[in-house]
C-alpha positions as CSV (number, residue, x, y, z in Angstrom):
1,M,2.9,-10.5,20.2
2,L,2.5,-10.2,16.5
3,T,4.9,-8.0,14.5
4,E,2.2,-5.7,13.2
5,K,1.0,-5.1,16.8
6,R,4.5,-4.2,18.0
7,Y,4.9,-1.8,15.0
8,E,1.6,-0.1,16.0
9,I,2.6,0.3,19.6
10,I,6.1,1.6,18.7
11,L,4.7,4.2,16.4
12,R,2.0,5.3,18.8
13,L,4.6,5.7,21.6
14,L,6.7,7.8,19.3
15,E,3.7,10.0,18.5
16,E,3.3,10.6,22.2
17,R,7.0,10.9,23.3
18,K,8.8,11.9,20.1
19,S,11.7,9.6,21.1
20,I,12.1,6.2,22.8
21,T,15.0,3.9,23.7
22,V,15.4,0.2,22.9
23,L,15.5,-0.6,26.6
24,E,12.2,1.2,27.2
25,L,10.6,-0.7,24.3
26,K,12.0,-4.0,25.6
27,E,10.4,-3.5,28.9
28,L,7.1,-2.2,27.6
29,L,6.7,-4.9,24.9
30,K,8.1,-7.7,27.0
31,T,10.3,-9.0,24.2
32,S,14.0,-9.3,23.4
33,E,16.4,-6.5,22.5
34,S,17.2,-8.1,19.2
35,T,13.5,-8.2,18.2
36,I,13.1,-4.5,19.1
37,R,16.2,-3.6,17.0
38,R,14.8,-5.6,14.0
39,D,11.5,-3.8,14.3
40,L,13.2,-0.4,14.5
41,T,15.3,-1.2,11.4
42,A,12.3,-2.3,9.4
43,L,10.3,0.8,10.4
44,D,13.3,3.1,9.7
45,Q,13.6,1.5,6.2
46,A,10.0,2.2,5.6
47,G,10.4,5.8,6.6
48,R,8.0,5.5,9.6
49,L,10.7,6.5,12.1
50,V,14.3,7.5,12.3
51,K,16.6,4.9,14.0
52,V,19.3,6.5,16.2
53,F,21.9,5.1,18.5
54,G,20.1,3.3,21.3
55,G,16.5,3.9,20.1
56,A,14.4,5.9,17.6
57,V,12.9,9.3,17.1
58,L,9.7,10.4,15.4
59,A,10.1,10.8,11.6
60,E,9.3,14.2,10.2
61,S,7.4,14.6,6.9
62,G,10.5,14.2,4.8
63,V,11.1,12.2,1.6
64,T,12.0,8.5,1.9
65,A,13.6,6.4,-0.9
66,A,13.6,3.2,1.2
67,E,11.0,0.5,0.9
68,L,10.2,-2.7,2.8
69,S,10.1,-6.0,1.1
70,V,6.7,-7.7,0.4
71,A,7.4,-10.2,3.3
72,Q,8.1,-7.3,5.7
73,K,5.1,-5.3,4.6
74,E,2.6,-8.2,4.9
75,D,2.4,-7.9,8.7
76,V,2.3,-4.1,8.9
77,N,-1.3,-2.8,9.6
78,R,-2.7,-6.1,8.3
79,E,-6.2,-5.7,9.9
80,E,-6.6,-2.3,8.3
81,K,-5.5,-3.5,5.0
82,E,-7.9,-6.5,5.1
83,I,-10.9,-4.2,5.7
84,I,-9.9,-1.9,2.8
85,A,-9.2,-4.9,0.6
86,R,-12.6,-6.5,1.2
87,Y,-14.4,-3.2,0.4
88,A,-12.3,-2.7,-2.7
89,A,-13.0,-6.2,-4.0
90,S,-16.7,-5.6,-3.7
91,L,-16.4,-2.8,-6.2
92,I,-15.5,-5.2,-9.0
93,K,-18.5,-6.0,-11.2
94,A,-19.2,-8.4,-14.1
95,N,-17.3,-7.6,-17.3
96,D,-15.0,-5.2,-15.6
97,F,-11.5,-5.0,-17.1
98,V,-9.4,-4.5,-13.9
99,Y,-5.8,-3.5,-13.4
100,L,-4.5,-4.8,-10.1
101,D,-1.2,-3.2,-9.0
102,A,1.5,-5.0,-7.1
103,G,1.4,-4.6,-3.4
104,T,0.2,-6.2,-0.1
105,T,-3.2,-4.4,0.1
106,T,-4.1,-5.2,-3.5
107,G,-2.9,-8.8,-2.8
108,Y,-5.4,-9.0,0.1
109,M,-8.2,-8.1,-2.3
110,I,-7.8,-11.4,-4.2
111,E,-9.3,-13.6,-1.5
112,H,-12.4,-11.4,-1.4
113,I,-13.0,-11.2,-5.2
114,T,-16.2,-13.1,-6.0
115,Q,-16.8,-11.7,-9.5
116,K,-15.8,-14.5,-11.9
117,K,-16.8,-12.6,-15.1
118,A,-14.2,-9.8,-14.7
119,T,-10.8,-9.9,-16.4
120,F,-7.7,-8.9,-14.5
121,V,-4.4,-7.5,-15.6
122,T,-1.5,-7.3,-13.1
123,N,2.2,-6.7,-12.9
124,A,2.5,-8.9,-9.8
125,V,3.5,-12.5,-10.4
126,A,2.1,-13.6,-7.1
127,H,-1.2,-11.9,-7.8
128,A,-1.5,-13.5,-11.2
129,R,-0.8,-17.0,-9.7
130,R,-3.5,-16.6,-7.0
131,L,-6.1,-15.1,-9.4
132,A,-5.6,-18.0,-11.9
133,A,-5.8,-20.5,-9.1
134,A,-9.1,-19.0,-8.1
135,G,-10.5,-19.5,-11.6
136,M,-10.2,-15.8,-12.7
137,K,-9.2,-14.8,-16.2
138,V,-5.9,-13.0,-15.7
139,L,-3.2,-11.4,-18.0
140,L,0.3,-11.0,-16.5
141,I,2.3,-8.0,-17.7
142,G,5.8,-9.0,-19.0
143,G,9.1,-7.3,-18.2
144,E,11.8,-7.1,-15.5
145,L,10.9,-8.5,-12.1
146,K,11.7,-6.2,-9.2
147,G,12.9,-8.3,-6.2
148,T,11.7,-6.3,-3.2
149,T,8.1,-5.7,-4.3
150,E,7.8,-8.6,-6.7
151,A,6.5,-6.2,-9.3
152,V,7.1,-6.4,-13.1
153,V,8.6,-3.1,-14.3
154,G,10.5,-1.7,-17.4
155,N,9.7,-0.7,-21.0
156,Q,8.1,-3.9,-22.0
157,A,5.6,-3.6,-19.1
158,I,4.8,0.0,-20.0
159,L,4.3,-0.8,-23.7
160,S,1.9,-3.7,-22.8
161,I,-0.2,-1.5,-20.5
162,Q,-0.4,1.3,-23.0
163,S,-2.6,-0.9,-25.3
164,Y,-5.2,-1.6,-22.6
165,H,-8.3,0.4,-21.4
166,F,-9.2,-0.5,-17.8
167,T,-12.6,0.1,-16.4
168,K,-11.1,0.1,-12.9
169,G,-7.6,0.2,-11.5
170,F,-6.5,-0.5,-7.9
171,F,-3.2,0.9,-6.8
172,G,-1.0,0.8,-3.7
173,T,1.1,3.7,-2.6
174,N,3.9,4.5,-0.2
175,G,2.9,8.1,0.5
176,I,-0.1,10.5,0.1
177,T,0.0,14.2,0.3
178,K,-2.2,16.9,-1.3
179,K,0.8,18.6,-2.9
180,E,3.0,15.7,-4.0
181,G,0.1,13.3,-4.6
182,F,0.7,9.5,-4.6
183,T,4.3,8.6,-4.4
184,T,6.5,5.5,-4.4
185,P,10.3,5.1,-3.9
186,D,11.3,3.4,-7.2
187,A,11.2,5.4,-10.5
188,N,10.7,2.3,-12.7
189,E,7.8,1.1,-10.6
190,A,6.3,4.7,-10.6
191,L,6.3,4.7,-14.4
192,V,4.4,1.4,-14.6
193,K,1.9,2.7,-12.0
194,K,1.5,6.0,-13.8
195,T,0.9,4.3,-17.2
196,A,-1.8,2.0,-15.7
197,F,-3.3,4.8,-13.7
198,E,-3.8,6.9,-16.9
199,R,-5.3,3.9,-18.7
200,S,-7.9,3.4,-15.9
201,R,-11.4,4.9,-16.3
202,R,-11.8,4.8,-12.5
203,A,-8.7,4.7,-10.3
204,Y,-8.7,3.7,-6.7
205,I,-5.8,4.1,-4.2
206,V,-6.0,1.4,-1.5
207,A,-4.0,2.7,1.4
208,D,-4.2,2.5,5.2
209,S,-4.3,5.9,7.0
210,T,-0.6,5.8,8.0
211,K,0.3,6.6,4.4
212,F,-1.1,10.1,4.7
213,G,1.6,12.7,5.1
214,N,4.4,10.5,3.9
215,I,6.4,11.4,0.7
216,S,8.4,8.9,-1.3
217,S,10.8,9.8,-4.1
218,V,8.5,9.7,-7.2
219,T,5.0,10.9,-7.8
220,F,2.9,8.6,-10.1
221,A,-0.5,10.4,-9.9
222,D,-2.0,13.6,-8.6
223,F,-4.0,13.6,-5.3
224,E,-7.4,14.6,-6.8
225,D,-7.3,12.1,-9.6
226,A,-8.2,9.0,-7.6
227,V,-10.7,7.7,-5.1
228,I,-8.8,6.9,-1.9
229,L,-10.0,3.9,0.1
230,T,-8.7,4.0,3.7
231,E,-9.8,2.6,7.1
232,Q,-10.0,5.8,9.2
233,K,-10.2,9.6,8.8
234,P,-6.7,11.0,8.2
235,S,-5.5,14.2,9.9
236,A,-7.6,17.4,9.9
237,G,-5.9,18.7,6.7
238,Y,-7.7,16.0,4.7
239,H,-11.2,16.2,6.2
240,S,-12.6,18.4,3.4
241,C,-11.4,16.1,0.6
242,G,-14.3,14.6,-1.3
243,N,-12.2,11.8,-2.9
244,I,-11.5,10.0,0.4
245,T,-13.8,7.0,1.3
246,V,-13.4,5.8,4.9
247,V,-14.0,2.1,4.9
248,N,-14.9,0.1,8.0
249,E,-17.1,-2.9,8.7
250,T,-20.2,-0.8,8.9
251,V,-19.6,0.9,5.6
252,Y,-19.0,-2.5,4.0
253,L,-22.1,-4.1,5.4
254,D,-24.2,-1.2,4.3
255,R,-23.4,-1.8,0.6
């Protein structure tokens, strides 16, 4: 069973039961105890659950300062991220000057971008490499490279971004709430996001529905200041929000 599928099952079981043991998960998922413990550790670090002795309990809507690495996040909700990314990529038009934030969902956008006449600016080394290989014009922001998210951060990055005027910006986020807005665990990365966000004529948040209700340490933008692209309707508290676009294959094919 794929890692992302195990994560999905574990989180769904926690929603139903509020707590679960390693042994229960071992039996239900037909996998080893060490694999279950690794899954719980990864989900705990991401703030998706709270790991306790012998198992895990449901995470409350608290603040988390932890973050998974890019490698760990790539397999979390991959199908949902792919749907969101394909739709987001379709929004890029000729002569757009696009900011592409570091992150897995923005990374998935690259394989779906067909517009060769757009110019891309990014703070992700991996994104820049893939865009250039695909024949796109790309500008890589300079600065300090953050290991876990592979994002370029720091004063040099901020100064570079401040001179740009983006027609569209696509941003990842670790948490979304109406009150705290869009949040991320790292203050340096938040400053880069905030700067690029403010320089974008149209800002999009690309985030799967599990990000709603989560809060990380630092807010980089207010809730109402971006169009949120997600794969399914979030909880009832967000149903009246006009800035949420629910993306699925039907919505994409109708464009």
